[in-house]
ROTI-9722 format. One record per residue (C-alpha): x, y, z; residue in one letter. Coordinates in Angstrom, 3 decimals, decimal comma, padded with zeros to 6 digits. Layout:
REM residues N
<vonu east="X" north="Y" up="Z" aa="A"/>
...
REM end
This chain:
REM residues 298
<vonu east="-024,805" north="009,033" up="006,128" aa="M"/>
<vonu east="-026,100" north="005,494" up="006,775" aa="K"/>
<vonu east="-024,807" north="004,329" up="003,365" aa="I"/>
<vonu east="-021,427" north="005,891" up="004,124" aa="K"/>
<vonu east="-021,264" north="004,043" up="007,469" aa="S"/>
<vonu east="-022,088" north="000,737" up="005,760" aa="I"/>
<vonu east="-019,354" north="001,331" up="003,167" aa="I"/>
<vonu east="-016,817" north="002,069" up="005,920" aa="I"/>
<vonu east="-017,867" north="-001,077" up="007,822" aa="L"/>
<vonu east="-017,539" north="-003,240" up="004,705" aa="V"/>
<vonu east="-014,127" north="-001,695" up="004,019" aa="F"/>
<vonu east="-012,940" north="-002,423" up="007,559" aa="L"/>
<vonu east="-014,178" north="-006,014" up="007,448" aa="V"/>
<vonu east="-012,580" north="-006,483" up="004,024" aa="S"/>
<vonu east="-009,288" north="-005,015" up="005,259" aa="S"/>
<vonu east="-009,354" north="-007,235" up="008,339" aa="A"/>
<vonu east="-009,981" north="-010,323" up="006,214" aa="V"/>
<vonu east="-007,010" north="-009,454" up="004,030" aa="K"/>
<vonu east="-004,830" north="-008,682" up="007,076" aa="A"/>
<vonu east="-005,344" north="-011,934" up="008,933" aa="Q"/>
<vonu east="-003,182" north="-014,850" up="007,829" aa="I"/>
<vonu east="-005,031" north="-018,067" up="006,972" aa="P"/>
<vonu east="-004,452" north="-021,172" up="009,084" aa="I"/>
<vonu east="-003,256" north="-024,136" up="007,073" aa="K"/>
<vonu east="-003,019" north="-027,763" up="008,174" aa="V"/>
<vonu east="-000,936" north="-029,934" up="005,844" aa="E"/>
<vonu east="000,995" north="-033,195" up="005,759" aa="N"/>
<vonu east="004,472" north="-032,928" up="007,149" aa="S"/>
<vonu east="007,591" north="-035,063" up="007,432" aa="D"/>
<vonu east="009,781" north="-033,968" up="010,330" aa="F"/>
<vonu east="012,582" north="-035,331" up="012,491" aa="A"/>
<vonu east="012,852" north="-035,341" up="016,264" aa="L"/>
<vonu east="016,242" north="-036,243" up="017,699" aa="T"/>
<vonu east="017,110" north="-037,806" up="014,326" aa="E"/>
<vonu east="013,945" north="-039,953" up="014,234" aa="T"/>
<vonu east="011,701" north="-039,185" up="011,277" aa="K"/>
<vonu east="007,950" north="-038,890" up="011,651" aa="Y"/>
<vonu east="005,007" north="-038,451" up="009,318" aa="K"/>
<vonu east="002,238" north="-036,255" up="010,612" aa="G"/>
<vonu east="000,662" north="-032,856" up="010,186" aa="L"/>
<vonu east="001,893" north="-029,289" up="010,426" aa="K"/>
<vonu east="-000,243" north="-026,279" up="011,294" aa="V"/>
<vonu east="000,786" north="-022,648" up="011,087" aa="N"/>
<vonu east="-000,413" north="-020,336" up="013,891" aa="I"/>
<vonu east="-000,225" north="-016,688" up="012,759" aa="P"/>
<vonu east="001,111" north="-013,736" up="014,772" aa="E"/>
<vonu east="001,324" north="-015,584" up="018,088" aa="V"/>
<vonu east="004,220" north="-015,800" up="020,538" aa="F"/>
<vonu east="006,257" north="-018,975" up="020,814" aa="Y"/>
<vonu east="006,092" north="-019,088" up="024,617" aa="V"/>
<vonu east="002,285" north="-018,820" up="024,614" aa="N"/>
<vonu east="001,835" north="-021,580" up="022,042" aa="V"/>
<vonu east="004,186" north="-023,857" up="023,930" aa="K"/>
<vonu east="002,370" north="-023,254" up="027,216" aa="K"/>
<vonu east="-001,043" north="-023,981" up="025,657" aa="S"/>
<vonu east="000,202" north="-027,023" up="023,760" aa="W"/>
<vonu east="001,755" north="-028,568" up="026,881" aa="V"/>
<vonu east="-001,439" north="-027,870" up="028,823" aa="K"/>
<vonu east="-003,509" north="-029,619" up="026,125" aa="N"/>
<vonu east="-001,238" north="-032,640" up="026,058" aa="L"/>
<vonu east="-001,133" north="-033,069" up="029,834" aa="E"/>
<vonu east="-004,880" north="-032,509" up="030,301" aa="S"/>
<vonu east="-006,711" north="-035,597" up="031,575" aa="G"/>
<vonu east="-003,588" north="-037,698" up="032,074" aa="T"/>
<vonu east="-000,982" north="-038,308" up="034,743" aa="K"/>
<vonu east="001,692" north="-038,499" up="032,065" aa="S"/>
<vonu east="004,090" north="-035,601" up="031,762" aa="E"/>
<vonu east="005,618" north="-034,151" up="028,628" aa="I"/>
<vonu east="009,250" north="-034,726" up="027,716" aa="A"/>
<vonu east="011,167" north="-031,871" up="026,139" aa="E"/>
<vonu east="014,265" north="-031,948" up="023,973" aa="D"/>
<vonu east="016,184" north="-029,388" up="021,949" aa="R"/>
<vonu east="014,707" north="-027,250" up="019,180" aa="D"/>
<vonu east="011,175" north="-027,140" up="020,563" aa="G"/>
<vonu east="010,679" north="-030,920" up="020,614" aa="E"/>
<vonu east="007,823" north="-032,027" up="022,907" aa="I"/>
<vonu east="006,538" north="-035,566" up="023,325" aa="S"/>
<vonu east="004,194" north="-037,399" up="025,673" aa="I"/>
<vonu east="003,139" north="-041,026" up="026,111" aa="F"/>
<vonu east="-000,438" north="-041,846" up="027,054" aa="G"/>
<vonu east="-002,063" north="-038,521" up="026,185" aa="A"/>
<vonu east="-005,867" north="-038,389" up="026,327" aa="N"/>
<vonu east="-007,060" north="-036,495" up="023,271" aa="I"/>
<vonu east="-010,759" north="-037,385" up="023,154" aa="K"/>
<vonu east="-011,273" north="-035,270" up="020,021" aa="E"/>
<vonu east="-009,099" north="-037,769" up="018,138" aa="I"/>
<vonu east="-009,215" north="-041,122" up="019,959" aa="S"/>
<vonu east="-011,026" north="-042,725" up="022,872" aa="S"/>
<vonu east="-007,766" north="-044,496" up="023,739" aa="E"/>
<vonu east="-004,529" north="-042,916" up="025,033" aa="P"/>
<vonu east="-002,098" north="-041,953" up="022,283" aa="V"/>
<vonu east="001,558" north="-041,017" up="022,034" aa="N"/>
<vonu east="002,291" north="-037,576" up="020,680" aa="V"/>
<vonu east="005,521" north="-036,415" up="019,057" aa="Y"/>
<vonu east="005,687" north="-032,730" up="018,223" aa="S"/>
<vonu east="007,916" north="-029,782" up="017,483" aa="Q"/>
<vonu east="007,244" north="-026,049" up="017,785" aa="I"/>
<vonu east="009,252" north="-023,825" up="015,457" aa="M"/>
<vonu east="009,231" north="-020,091" up="014,808" aa="S"/>
<vonu east="008,546" north="-019,009" up="011,233" aa="G"/>
<vonu east="007,905" north="-015,765" up="009,372" aa="D"/>
<vonu east="005,094" north="-014,127" up="011,418" aa="S"/>
<vonu east="003,867" north="-017,608" up="012,373" aa="V"/>
<vonu east="004,580" north="-020,445" up="014,753" aa="I"/>
<vonu east="004,699" north="-023,830" up="013,047" aa="N"/>
<vonu east="003,513" north="-026,830" up="015,051" aa="L"/>
<vonu east="004,402" north="-030,238" up="013,612" aa="S"/>
<vonu east="002,685" north="-033,228" up="015,216" aa="V"/>
<vonu east="002,680" north="-036,994" up="014,788" aa="A"/>
<vonu east="000,233" north="-039,180" up="016,735" aa="I"/>
<vonu east="000,929" north="-042,839" up="017,457" aa="E"/>
<vonu east="-002,272" north="-044,764" up="018,153" aa="I"/>
<vonu east="-000,553" north="-048,151" up="018,438" aa="K"/>
<vonu east="003,074" north="-049,134" up="018,547" aa="R"/>
<vonu east="004,525" north="-048,099" up="015,217" aa="G"/>
<vonu east="001,110" north="-047,055" up="013,807" aa="Q"/>
<vonu east="000,639" north="-043,364" up="013,228" aa="F"/>
<vonu east="-002,457" north="-041,494" up="012,110" aa="I"/>
<vonu east="-002,348" north="-040,676" up="008,417" aa="S"/>
<vonu east="-004,737" north="-040,128" up="005,566" aa="G"/>
<vonu east="-003,673" north="-043,448" up="004,102" aa="E"/>
<vonu east="-004,579" north="-045,835" up="006,945" aa="N"/>
<vonu east="-007,414" north="-044,118" up="008,865" aa="D"/>
<vonu east="-009,228" north="-041,308" up="007,079" aa="K"/>
<vonu east="-011,656" north="-040,679" up="009,938" aa="E"/>
<vonu east="-008,942" north="-040,308" up="012,598" aa="S"/>
<vonu east="-006,873" north="-038,290" up="010,126" aa="Y"/>
<vonu east="-009,705" north="-035,788" up="009,648" aa="N"/>
<vonu east="-010,209" north="-035,573" up="013,420" aa="K"/>
<vonu east="-006,471" north="-034,996" up="013,790" aa="F"/>
<vonu east="-006,590" north="-032,184" up="011,221" aa="K"/>
<vonu east="-009,643" north="-030,606" up="012,874" aa="A"/>
<vonu east="-007,988" north="-030,830" up="016,297" aa="Y"/>
<vonu east="-004,850" north="-029,015" up="015,114" aa="L"/>
<vonu east="-006,886" north="-026,454" up="013,220" aa="F"/>
<vonu east="-009,033" north="-025,703" up="016,287" aa="D"/>
<vonu east="-005,941" north="-025,442" up="018,474" aa="F"/>
<vonu east="-004,332" north="-022,990" up="016,054" aa="A"/>
<vonu east="-007,552" north="-021,014" up="015,715" aa="K"/>
<vonu east="-007,944" north="-020,737" up="019,495" aa="D"/>
<vonu east="-004,362" north="-019,507" up="019,831" aa="E"/>
<vonu east="-004,835" north="-017,007" up="017,013" aa="Y"/>
<vonu east="-008,090" north="-015,798" up="018,560" aa="L"/>
<vonu east="-006,455" north="-015,312" up="021,959" aa="E"/>
<vonu east="-003,702" north="-013,248" up="020,363" aa="K"/>
<vonu east="-006,124" north="-011,017" up="018,448" aa="V"/>
<vonu east="-008,383" north="-010,703" up="021,519" aa="K"/>
<vonu east="-005,335" north="-009,460" up="023,418" aa="A"/>
<vonu east="-004,635" north="-007,029" up="020,563" aa="D"/>
<vonu east="-008,226" north="-005,754" up="020,717" aa="V"/>
<vonu east="-007,953" north="-005,304" up="024,484" aa="K"/>
<vonu east="-004,642" north="-003,469" up="024,132" aa="E"/>
<vonu east="-005,950" north="-001,144" up="021,407" aa="E"/>
<vonu east="-009,167" north="-000,503" up="023,366" aa="E"/>
<vonu east="-007,021" north="000,466" up="026,351" aa="K"/>
<vonu east="-005,098" north="002,892" up="024,145" aa="K"/>
<vonu east="-008,413" north="004,380" up="023,002" aa="L"/>
<vonu east="-009,616" north="004,640" up="026,610" aa="S"/>
<vonu east="-006,335" north="006,309" up="027,588" aa="D"/>
<vonu east="-006,770" north="008,901" up="024,815" aa="I"/>
<vonu east="-010,395" north="009,539" up="025,808" aa="E"/>
<vonu east="-009,375" north="009,752" up="029,470" aa="R"/>
<vonu east="-006,662" north="012,258" up="028,568" aa="E"/>
<vonu east="-009,230" north="014,359" up="026,685" aa="L"/>
<vonu east="-011,600" north="014,234" up="029,669" aa="T"/>
<vonu east="-008,734" north="015,342" up="031,888" aa="K"/>
<vonu east="-008,088" north="018,326" up="029,604" aa="L"/>
<vonu east="-011,800" north="019,188" up="029,581" aa="Q"/>
<vonu east="-011,886" north="019,069" up="033,380" aa="N"/>
<vonu east="-008,754" north="021,206" up="033,546" aa="Q"/>
<vonu east="-010,377" north="023,795" up="031,279" aa="K"/>
<vonu east="-013,509" north="023,741" up="033,414" aa="K"/>
<vonu east="-011,403" north="024,283" up="036,541" aa="K"/>
<vonu east="-009,469" north="027,127" up="034,880" aa="L"/>
<vonu east="-012,744" north="028,837" up="033,947" aa="N"/>
<vonu east="-013,864" north="028,367" up="037,533" aa="G"/>
<vonu east="-010,574" north="029,880" up="038,736" aa="D"/>
<vonu east="-011,155" north="032,908" up="036,484" aa="I"/>
<vonu east="-014,637" north="033,427" up="037,888" aa="E"/>
<vonu east="-013,263" north="033,085" up="041,396" aa="Q"/>
<vonu east="-010,534" north="035,633" up="040,631" aa="S"/>
<vonu east="-013,115" north="038,020" up="039,136" aa="K"/>
<vonu east="-015,184" north="037,683" up="042,278" aa="Q"/>
<vonu east="-012,031" north="038,303" up="044,309" aa="G"/>
<vonu east="-011,422" north="041,515" up="042,356" aa="I"/>
<vonu east="-015,023" north="042,619" up="042,892" aa="A"/>
<vonu east="-014,763" north="041,878" up="046,637" aa="D"/>
<vonu east="-011,503" north="043,841" up="046,867" aa="S"/>
<vonu east="-012,982" north="046,780" up="044,965" aa="E"/>
<vonu east="-015,960" north="046,801" up="047,364" aa="D"/>
<vonu east="-013,545" north="046,636" up="050,294" aa="A"/>
<vonu east="-011,536" north="049,552" up="048,845" aa="L"/>
<vonu east="-014,663" north="051,706" up="048,628" aa="K"/>
<vonu east="-015,342" north="051,087" up="052,315" aa="I"/>
<vonu east="-011,691" north="051,672" up="053,193" aa="L"/>
<vonu east="-011,604" north="054,902" up="051,178" aa="D"/>
<vonu east="-014,645" north="056,091" up="053,103" aa="S"/>
<vonu east="-013,016" north="055,090" up="056,384" aa="E"/>
<vonu east="-009,802" north="056,814" up="055,293" aa="S"/>
<vonu east="-011,628" north="060,069" up="054,559" aa="N"/>
<vonu east="-013,357" north="059,964" up="057,931" aa="L"/>
<vonu east="-010,019" north="059,219" up="059,558" aa="N"/>
<vonu east="-008,371" north="062,179" up="057,821" aa="K"/>
<vonu east="-011,161" north="064,503" up="058,961" aa="D"/>
<vonu east="-010,811" north="063,168" up="062,500" aa="E"/>
<vonu east="-007,045" north="063,742" up="062,492" aa="I"/>
<vonu east="-007,471" north="067,254" up="061,076" aa="T"/>
<vonu east="-010,007" north="068,143" up="063,754" aa="N"/>
<vonu east="-007,893" north="066,633" up="066,539" aa="L"/>
<vonu east="-004,781" north="068,505" up="065,367" aa="E"/>
<vonu east="-006,723" north="071,790" up="065,207" aa="A"/>
<vonu east="-008,243" north="071,273" up="068,660" aa="N"/>
<vonu east="-004,889" north="070,286" up="070,100" aa="L"/>
<vonu east="-003,267" north="073,417" up="068,708" aa="E"/>
<vonu east="-005,848" north="075,737" up="070,276" aa="S"/>
<vonu east="-006,292" north="073,847" up="073,574" aa="E"/>
<vonu east="-004,604" north="075,309" up="076,667" aa="T"/>
<vonu east="-005,873" north="072,906" up="079,306" aa="D"/>
<vonu east="-003,195" north="070,277" up="079,906" aa="N"/>
<vonu east="-005,637" north="067,536" up="080,892" aa="V"/>
<vonu east="-007,715" north="068,073" up="077,773" aa="V"/>
<vonu east="-004,552" north="068,284" up="075,671" aa="K"/>
<vonu east="-003,390" north="064,948" up="077,037" aa="T"/>
<vonu east="-006,727" north="063,389" up="076,090" aa="D"/>
<vonu east="-006,557" north="064,933" up="072,604" aa="L"/>
<vonu east="-002,988" north="063,686" up="072,123" aa="E"/>
<vonu east="-004,089" north="060,122" up="073,011" aa="E"/>
<vonu east="-007,003" north="060,333" up="070,593" aa="K"/>
<vonu east="-004,688" north="061,690" up="067,870" aa="L"/>
<vonu east="-002,284" north="058,836" up="068,542" aa="K"/>
<vonu east="-005,087" north="056,303" up="068,102" aa="Q"/>
<vonu east="-006,340" north="058,085" up="064,972" aa="A"/>
<vonu east="-002,869" north="057,925" up="063,367" aa="N"/>
<vonu east="-002,655" north="054,277" up="064,351" aa="K"/>
<vonu east="-005,997" north="053,712" up="062,616" aa="E"/>
<vonu east="-004,670" north="055,659" up="059,607" aa="K"/>
<vonu east="-001,721" north="053,262" up="059,270" aa="R"/>
<vonu east="-004,057" north="050,276" up="059,664" aa="K"/>
<vonu east="-006,385" north="051,549" up="056,930" aa="I"/>
<vonu east="-003,430" north="052,291" up="054,633" aa="A"/>
<vonu east="-002,129" north="048,739" up="055,172" aa="S"/>
<vonu east="-005,572" north="047,281" up="054,417" aa="S"/>
<vonu east="-005,831" north="049,368" up="051,247" aa="I"/>
<vonu east="-002,425" north="048,123" up="050,109" aa="E"/>
<vonu east="-003,430" north="044,514" up="050,762" aa="K"/>
<vonu east="-006,642" north="044,852" up="048,754" aa="E"/>
<vonu east="-004,753" north="046,465" up="045,861" aa="K"/>
<vonu east="-002,228" north="043,612" up="045,935" aa="N"/>
<vonu east="-005,110" north="041,113" up="045,890" aa="K"/>
<vonu east="-006,524" north="042,820" up="042,796" aa="I"/>
<vonu east="-003,125" north="042,641" up="041,074" aa="T"/>
<vonu east="-002,698" north="038,978" up="042,022" aa="E"/>
<vonu east="-006,191" north="038,098" up="040,804" aa="N"/>
<vonu east="-005,665" north="039,951" up="037,517" aa="K"/>
<vonu east="-002,382" north="038,069" up="036,995" aa="N"/>
<vonu east="-004,134" north="034,803" up="037,823" aa="S"/>
<vonu east="-006,811" north="035,547" up="035,232" aa="I"/>
<vonu east="-004,220" north="036,237" up="032,526" aa="E"/>
<vonu east="-002,315" north="033,066" up="033,413" aa="T"/>
<vonu east="-005,529" north="030,999" up="033,358" aa="A"/>
<vonu east="-006,543" north="032,486" up="029,994" aa="K"/>
<vonu east="-003,177" north="031,514" up="028,515" aa="E"/>
<vonu east="-003,500" north="027,998" up="029,939" aa="E"/>
<vonu east="-007,027" north="027,735" up="028,505" aa="I"/>
<vonu east="-005,718" north="028,807" up="025,109" aa="K"/>
<vonu east="-003,070" north="026,058" up="025,203" aa="N"/>
<vonu east="-005,634" north="023,596" up="026,558" aa="N"/>
<vonu east="-008,073" north="024,290" up="023,708" aa="V"/>
<vonu east="-005,292" north="023,971" up="021,122" aa="T"/>
<vonu east="-004,375" north="020,594" up="022,596" aa="L"/>
<vonu east="-008,005" north="019,446" up="022,776" aa="Q"/>
<vonu east="-008,435" north="020,213" up="019,072" aa="E"/>
<vonu east="-005,955" north="017,436" up="018,247" aa="T"/>
<vonu east="-007,980" north="014,775" up="020,058" aa="F"/>
<vonu east="-010,914" north="014,141" up="017,698" aa="P"/>
<vonu east="-008,431" north="013,052" up="015,034" aa="E"/>
<vonu east="-006,496" north="010,930" up="017,548" aa="K"/>
<vonu east="-009,681" north="009,267" up="018,785" aa="I"/>
<vonu east="-010,948" north="008,652" up="015,256" aa="Q"/>
<vonu east="-007,622" north="007,132" up="014,200" aa="A"/>
<vonu east="-007,437" north="004,873" up="017,262" aa="Q"/>
<vonu east="-011,095" north="003,879" up="016,861" aa="Q"/>
<vonu east="-010,241" north="002,707" up="013,344" aa="K"/>
<vonu east="-007,414" north="000,588" up="014,781" aa="V"/>
<vonu east="-009,819" north="-000,925" up="017,336" aa="V"/>
<vonu east="-012,424" north="-001,590" up="014,632" aa="D"/>
<vonu east="-009,764" north="-003,153" up="012,421" aa="F"/>
<vonu east="-008,749" north="-005,628" up="015,133" aa="H"/>
<vonu east="-012,362" north="-006,364" up="016,061" aa="K"/>
<vonu east="-013,214" north="-007,134" up="012,453" aa="N"/>
<vonu east="-010,069" north="-009,209" up="012,213" aa="K"/>
<vonu east="-011,282" north="-011,145" up="015,259" aa="L"/>
<vonu east="-014,660" north="-011,618" up="013,589" aa="L"/>
<vonu east="-012,976" north="-012,887" up="010,434" aa="A"/>
<vonu east="-010,944" north="-015,450" up="012,430" aa="I"/>
<vonu east="-014,022" north="-016,581" up="014,349" aa="E"/>
<vonu east="-015,650" north="-017,315" up="010,994" aa="N"/>
<vonu east="-012,776" north="-019,536" up="009,809" aa="F"/>
REM end
């Protein structure tokens, strides 16, 4: 089992490594408002244009009072940017953000002095810092995107698990409802036994009163017997009504039990689909986590 788990883990990591797109920083010639520049281009995989632009502008404006200037087609420039990772002195940055196939391409040229741009030909050290800076920026953006993917997929997994818990609680409640209905039936059956006993006593009382009334000749006594018979018949109707109510309760509780059993059956059928759902979504989460790990190890 342990060996199997290791194999699965290696497979997931391998799949994630293959799935993530490598970040490449390369020399680039590009034009901004018809002016040509020599600089570097970095591809940022799977990210959204608006997010890259927001982060790039934030980086350029950090530590300076200068503000970026924007033009058409994703052109962004700034004069007097403080990029300590590249130069201790303020620099001018000319850049363009373009959408590509599953990537955002960021082309950048950095002017360290008037007319002097960083390149591998004139300043290897600054050039390497420039490359590292763009690579780190792209990596951070890629990481943020995959972190968001992990969070989203984990939420989906939590939603599935929460839905399963909800079903389990519903089943538990339905079983509780059945037990409550069974108890209700038992209580009604006990009540019916008492009512049947009371009904029999009431019938005997009525029979005796009717017999006494028939043979009685004294009007005063007859009046008293008639009142007692009236009350006995009233009690008879009351008992009959109570018996009917208890019988209706039994019917209602039996119907409730059958309904709950059917709902439990459907609930169980639905629950049986969840282990596969959870396993599948867990694989998606693991895939993105391993993808994140692979990017972190760039």
